[in-house]
C-alpha positions, -999 to 999 in steps of 0.1 A, spaced: -884 341 418 -881 350 455 -850 366 469 -837 334 485 -839 314 453 -824 343 434 -793 341 456 -792 303 455 -793 305 417 -757 318 418 -745 291 442 -710 278 437 -712 250 462 -738 236 487 -741 212 515 -770 193 530 -786 199 564 -776 170 587 -785 183 621 -814 188 645 -834 220 639 -845 221 675 -808 226 685 -807 258 663 -841 270 675 -830 265 711 -798 285 706 -817 313 689 -841 318 717 -845 355 725 -833 365 691 -867 373 675 -853 382 641 -845 344 637 -879 337 623 -897 308 608 -884 316 573 -848 313 586 -855 280 603 -871 267 571 -842 278 549 -814 266 572 -830 231 569 -826 233 531 -788 233 535 -759 257 534 -743 272 503 -717 296 490 -729 320 463 -716 349 442 -681 335 436 -679 323 472 -685 359 484 -716 350 504 -717 320 527 -749 308 543 -743 284 573 -763 253 582 -758 224 605 -737 199 585 -712 171 587 -696 182 554 -659 190 562 -658 216 534 -683 238 553 -685 254 587 -712 238 609 -734 266 621 -736 253 657 -698 249 660 -692 283 643 -714 299 670 -698 281 699 -689 306 727 -657 286 732 -645 292 696 -635 324 680 -664 343 697 -647 343 731 -618 363 716 -642 392 711 -656 390 746 -637 421 759 -655 440 732 -690 424 731 -702 399 756 -739 396 744 -757 368 727 -757 368 689 -761 341 663 -741 341 631 -761 328 601 -740 340 571 -709 359 562 -694 380 534 -661 373 517 -642 394 543 -656 374 572 -680 401 584 -708 381 601 -745 384 594 -761 379 628 -793 378 647 -789 402 677 -818 409 700 -847 417 677 -826 428 647 -806 415 618 -771 431 620 -736 428 606 -708 420 630 -677 438 617 -648 415 624 -621 442 622 -636 462 650 -661 440 668 -688 466 660 -724 456 655 -742 476 627 -780 474 625 -794 463 591 -831 453 591 -860 437 609 -861 402 596 -844 374 577 -866 380 546 -856 417 546 -819 406 548 -825 385 517 -839 415 499 -809 436 509 -785 410 494 -804 410 461 -806 448 460 -769 453 463 -749 420 461 -715 436 457 -719 459 487 -733 432 510 -710 403 499 -678 416 483 -688 399 451 -666 419 427 -634 415 447 -641 377 451 -646 374 414 -614 393 406 -595 372 432 -606 339 417 -598 351 382 -563 362 392 -554 335 417 -562 301 402 -539 283 427 -556 299 457 -593 299 448 -618 308 475 -638 281 492 -662 280 522 -631 276 544 -612 306 533 -619 344 534 -601 374 520 -584 395 546 -571 430 542 -534 438 543 -540 473 554 -572 471 575 -603 486 559 -610 505 591 -576 522 587 -583 533 552 -572 502 533 -586 499 498 -613 474 489 -592 460 460 -575 427 451 -541 443 457 -550 449 494 -562 414 503 -549 379 508 -566 345 512 -566 331 548 -582 302 566 -615 316 581 -609 305 617 -574 319 616 -588 351 601 -613 355 630 -585 350 655 -563 377 638 -592 401 635 -602 397 671 -566 404 682 -566 435 661 -601 446 673 -590 443 709 -559 464 703 -578 493 687 -607 492 711 -613 527 725 -586 544 704 -596 579 693 -602 584 656 -570 594 638 -546 576 662 -515 564 644 -511 526 644 -479 507 639 -482 473 623 -459 445 633 -459 413 613 -446 381 629 -442 346 615 
């Protein structure tokens, strides 16, 4: 079984492709890591796998899922990060904490939502699939997602909700169920972008005071 179908085997929910592949191809121009395999698989539909820890986007009219074109709109959450990064990138998947897997220039990278940093991962979509299979917990947050769903039956994860840290991970917050809460994924990106802008260019070790407002 190849890496893609190994991941899909653990799918919790899926949605059909209901768009125009040429729209996606056009928007990925200049991002050479968005290869033929990606364009093939995105037409097979989107899915959530590994206890909703890994979410693969597609173009869809299913309201339970994020449409990949809308999610990548420069007028959506992305513009909130523009003071940090103002370069073209295409989000094709995410982990349970809303870190985005992206095509950026010629690479597959991860966009860390708490900081707006881009971390290089690999050369191609197929290599990304192999990474997920090689260490699903590290690359998706599977264990915390599983524990959250077991302990919070009234707030189960779905494609529309992420887990967000109470004490940000970048500030030393623990990767544990006790340090996360469930949040709408669009709201989560808005909160994370606000935080990322505030800590931009702060030296390591700077004390940060958190203020929570309704």
